[in-house]
C-alpha positions in Angstrom: -10.0 164.7 63.9 -13.7 165.0 64.3 -14.9 163.8 60.9 -18.5 165.2 61.3 -17.4 168.7 62.3 -14.7 168.7 59.6 -17.1 167.8 56.8 -19.7 170.3 58.0 -17.1 173.0 58.1 -15.9 172.3 54.6 -19.4 172.2 53.2 -20.3 175.5 55.0 -17.1 177.1 53.8 -17.9 176.3 50.2 -21.5 177.5 50.5 -20.4 180.8 52.1 -17.8 181.4 49.4 -20.4 180.9 46.7 -22.8 183.3 48.5 -20.1 185.9 48.9 -19.5 185.9 45.1 -23.3 186.0 44.4 -23.9 188.8 46.9 -21.0 190.8 45.4 -22.4 190.4 41.9 -26.0 191.2 42.8 -25.1 193.8 45.4 -27.5 192.4 47.9 -25.7 194.0 50.8 -25.1 190.6 52.5 -21.5 190.2 51.3 -20.0 191.0 54.7 -22.4 188.5 56.5 -21.4 185.7 54.1 -17.7 186.6 54.5 -18.1 186.2 58.2 -19.6 182.8 57.6 -16.5 181.9 55.5 -14.3 182.8 58.5 -16.4 180.9 61.0 -16.4 177.7 58.8 -12.7 178.0 58.3 -12.2 178.2 62.1 -14.5 175.3 62.6 -12.4 173.2 60.1 -9.2 174.1 62.0 -10.8 173.0 65.3 -12.0 169.7 63.8 -8.5 168.9 62.5 -6.9 169.6 65.8 -9.4 167.4 67.8 -8.1 163.8 68.6 -9.8 161.0 66.8 -12.2 158.9 68.9 -10.6 155.5 69.8 -12.2 152.6 68.2 -14.0 150.1 70.4 -12.2 146.7 70.2 -14.5 144.0 69.0 -15.4 141.2 71.4 -14.4 137.8 70.0 -17.4 135.5 69.4 -17.6 132.0 70.8 -16.8 130.6 67.3 -13.6 132.7 67.2 -12.5 131.5 70.6 -13.2 127.9 69.6 -11.1 128.3 66.5 -8.2 129.8 68.4 -8.3 126.9 70.8 -8.3 124.3 68.0 -5.0 122.5 67.7 -4.2 121.1 64.2 -2.3 117.8 64.4 -0.1 117.0 61.4 -0.2 113.3 60.7 2.8 111.3 59.4 0.8 110.7 56.2 0.3 114.4 55.7 3.9 115.1 56.2 4.9 112.5 53.7 2.6 114.1 51.1 4.0 117.6 51.8 7.6 116.2 51.4 6.7 114.7 48.1 5.1 117.9 47.0 8.5 119.7 47.3 9.9 117.8 44.4 6.7 117.0 42.6 6.9 113.3 43.4 3.2 112.8 43.6 1.3 109.9 41.9 -2.0 110.9 40.4 -3.9 109.5 43.5 -1.6 111.3 45.9 -2.1 114.6 44.0 -5.8 114.3 44.5 -5.4 113.4 48.2 -2.9 116.3 48.7 -5.5 118.8 47.3 -8.0 117.5 49.9 -5.8 117.9 52.9 -3.7 121.0 51.8 -5.5 123.4 54.1 -5.1 121.0 57.0 -1.4 121.7 57.6 -0.2 124.8 55.8 0.8 127.5 58.3 0.3 125.1 61.2 3.8 123.5 61.5 5.9 124.3 64.5 9.6 124.9 64.1 10.3 121.4 65.4 8.0 119.9 62.8 9.6 122.0 60.1 13.0 120.7 61.0 11.7 117.1 61.1 10.1 117.5 57.7 13.3 119.0 56.3 15.3 115.9 57.5 12.7 113.5 56.1 12.6 115.5 52.9 16.4 115.3 52.4 16.4 111.6 53.1 13.5 110.9 50.7 15.0 113.0 48.0 18.3 111.2 48.3 16.5 107.9 48.0 14.5 109.1 45.0 17.7 110.2 43.2 19.4 106.9 43.9 16.4 104.9 42.6 16.3 107.1 39.5 20.0 106.5 39.0 19.6 102.7 39.2 16.7 102.9 36.6 18.9 104.9 34.2 21.7 102.3 34.4 19.7 99.5 32.7 18.2 99.2 29.2 14.4 98.9 29.2 14.6 96.7 26.1 16.8 93.8 27.3 17.7 94.7 30.9 21.4 95.0 30.2 23.6 97.5 32.0 24.5 100.2 29.4 27.9 101.2 30.9 29.0 97.5 31.4 28.0 96.6 27.8 30.1 99.5 26.4 33.0 98.6 28.7 33.0 94.9 27.6 32.6 95.7 23.9 35.7 97.9 24.0 37.8 94.8 25.1 36.4 92.3 22.7 38.2 90.9 19.6 35.0 91.4 17.6 32.6 93.9 19.3 30.0 93.3 16.7 29.7 89.7 17.8 28.5 90.7 21.3 25.1 89.2 22.2 23.6 89.9 25.6 22.1 87.0 27.4 21.2 88.1 31.0 22.0 90.8 33.5 21.3 90.7 37.3 22.4 93.0 40.1 22.6 93.4 43.8 21.8 96.8 45.4 24.5 97.6 48.0 22.8 101.0 48.9 25.5 103.2 47.5 26.6 101.0 44.6 25.5 98.0 42.5 27.2 94.7 41.9 26.3 93.8 38.3 26.7 90.4 36.7 26.2 90.0 33.0 26.2 86.8 30.8 26.9 87.3 27.1 28.1 85.6 24.0 31.0 86.9 21.9 33.8 85.6 19.6 37.1 84.7 21.2 40.6 85.1 19.6 40.0 82.0 17.6 36.7 83.2 16.2 34.6 80.9 18.3 31.3 82.2 19.7 31.4 81.3 23.4 29.3 82.1 26.5 31.0 84.4 29.0 30.2 86.4 32.1 31.6 89.5 33.8 31.0 91.0 37.3 31.4 94.7 37.8 30.8 97.5 40.4 28.6 100.4 39.4 29.4 103.3 41.8 26.7 105.8 42.6 28.9 108.6 43.9 31.3 108.6 41.0 28.9 107.2 38.4 31.5 104.8 37.1 31.6 101.1 36.2 34.6 98.9 37.1 35.1 95.2 36.2 35.7 93.0 39.3 36.0 89.6 37.7 35.4 87.7 34.5 34.3 84.1 33.7 34.1 83.0 37.3 
């Protein structure tokens, strides 16, 4: 459509219609002339609508645009690590600030291969974080005792109220813990004696099992 011709035809059509009405009321004798103008403007509008639009001229990229297209954004390992942490909100305060500064550096620039690599790293990191969180939950922040092992030992004591925790240590076996606890409790004769117990805390089943006692 030829926009200029179309607009001119519409404007002329409206003017002619108004003048037809005015001429008819005032009986100026020009009604037929203005009516002809109405017809001409209408035809002009039809012609404008039927005309093909002028093709737009493609813009020529500037030197700056070309340079930006050629720029290759390299994602560093440190950037990937921060992006992985962001998935599960595992940032420290300093990392959060750093992430904000480099956020624009890698978003929408990862290749499919890099995305697959990030996903693998992310799953590994998340599994490690869950495991470390599980270990932390096992032990009392007050005296370092293993909550599950304390409960298990107390259930088998002659006098559970006599239980007194001394020390707890553990070895991380990557998928379970070997926990050793030293404690005092009354025996069958009422004597308060020092004892120890070794147990396995399993991550997958989240259970505690006594391996040995007083060894």
